[in-house]
C-alpha positions in Angstrom: 90.7 -31.5 11.8 90.9 -31.0 8.0 89.9 -28.1 5.8 87.6 -25.5 7.4 86.3 -22.8 5.3 85.0 -19.4 6.4 81.2 -19.0 6.0 81.4 -16.6 3.1 83.8 -18.9 1.2 81.4 -21.9 1.8 78.4 -19.9 0.5 80.4 -18.8 -2.5 81.4 -22.4 -3.2 77.7 -23.3 -3.0 77.0 -20.6 -5.6 79.6 -22.1 -7.9 78.0 -25.5 -7.5 74.5 -24.1 -8.2 75.7 -22.3 -11.3 77.4 -25.4 -12.5 74.2 -27.3 -12.1 72.3 -24.7 -14.2 74.9 -24.9 -16.9 75.0 -28.7 -16.8 71.2 -29.1 -16.8 70.1 -26.2 -18.9 67.0 -24.2 -18.2 64.8 -27.1 -17.1 66.3 -27.4 -13.6 66.0 -31.1 -13.6 68.1 -33.9 -12.0 71.5 -32.5 -13.1 70.8 -29.2 -11.4 69.4 -30.9 -8.3 72.4 -33.2 -7.9 74.8 -30.3 -8.2 72.8 -28.1 -5.7 72.4 -30.8 -3.1 76.1 -32.0 -3.6 77.3 -28.4 -3.2 75.3 -28.0 -0.1 76.6 -31.1 1.4 80.2 -30.2 0.6 79.8 -26.6 1.8 78.2 -27.8 5.1 80.9 -30.4 5.6 83.8 -28.0 5.0 82.6 -24.9 6.8 83.8 -24.1 10.3 81.4 -25.2 13.0 80.6 -21.6 13.8 79.3 -21.2 10.2 77.1 -24.2 10.1 74.0 -22.1 10.8 75.0 -19.7 8.0 75.5 -22.3 5.4 72.5 -24.6 6.2 69.7 -22.1 5.3 71.7 -20.5 2.4 70.6 -22.8 -0.5 67.4 -20.8 -1.2 69.2 -17.5 -1.0 72.0 -18.7 -3.2 69.6 -20.1 -5.7 67.5 -16.9 -5.8 70.7 -14.9 -6.6 71.8 -17.4 -9.3 68.3 -17.6 -10.8 67.9 -13.8 -11.0 71.4 -13.5 -12.5 70.6 -16.2 -15.1 67.2 -14.5 -15.9 69.1 -11.2 -16.4 71.7 -13.0 -18.6 69.0 -14.6 -20.7 67.3 -11.3 -21.2 70.5 -9.6 -22.2 71.6 -12.4 -24.5 68.3 -12.1 -26.4 69.0 -8.3 -26.7 65.8 -7.4 -24.8 65.5 -4.2 -22.9 66.1 -4.3 -19.1 63.2 -5.0 -16.9 60.8 -2.0 -17.0 58.5 -3.2 -14.2 58.2 -5.8 -11.5 55.7 -7.6 -13.7 58.4 -8.2 -16.4 60.9 -9.3 -13.7 58.4 -11.7 -12.2 57.6 -13.2 -15.6 61.3 -14.0 -16.1 62.2 -15.0 -12.6 59.2 -17.0 -11.3 59.6 -20.0 -13.6 63.2 -20.4 -12.3 62.0 -20.2 -8.6 59.1 -22.6 -9.1 61.3 -25.1 -11.0 64.0 -24.9 -8.4 61.9 -25.1 -5.2 62.0 -28.9 -4.7 65.8 -28.9 -5.1 66.1 -26.0 -2.7 64.1 -27.9 -0.1 66.2 -31.0 -0.7 69.4 -29.0 -0.3 68.3 -27.5 3.0 67.3 -31.0 4.3 70.7 -32.4 3.3 72.4 -29.4 5.0 70.5 -30.1 8.2 71.5 -33.8 8.1 75.2 -32.7 7.8 74.7 -30.3 10.7 73.3 -33.0 12.9 76.0 -35.4 12.0 78.7 -32.8 12.6 77.2 -31.8 15.9 76.9 -35.4 17.1 80.3 -36.6 16.0 82.3 -33.5 16.9 80.4 -32.0 19.8 83.4 -31.6 22.2 85.7 -29.6 19.8 86.2 -25.9 20.2 84.1 -23.6 18.1 86.4 -20.8 16.9 85.4 -18.0 14.5 89.0 -17.2 13.7 91.6 -19.1 11.8 94.3 -17.7 14.0 95.8 -20.3 16.4 95.3 -19.6 20.1 98.2 -18.0 21.8 100.3 -20.4 24.0 101.2 -19.1 27.4 104.8 -19.6 28.2 
């Protein structure tokens, strides 16, 4: 059966992959970032429990938004600028991240859906358990 992660652990792992892609690729969100995000999505979708597939598959945009806002805040703090005073200042800092990352978010969701279909087709007869506790054996 292999490793099966809870949904929250798989989403957290995806966040680590996304942040690693931002560090590896810099602020341009190019190929390095895209490869890390898509690879993280594939790994998280492959390792999550079957019950968590539909939690992990749509999560790349949400994870990316959280990572992008965190990085925008970090950039603002490292430049010793004041915290965001209005939503306009926030949008000016966060929108370039979101626009640059959109194609990679879409590719990551597409990759997750491919993994979901493959897992459902190849392992459709297995039990879908939401708990890691083994079932009790009647004696």
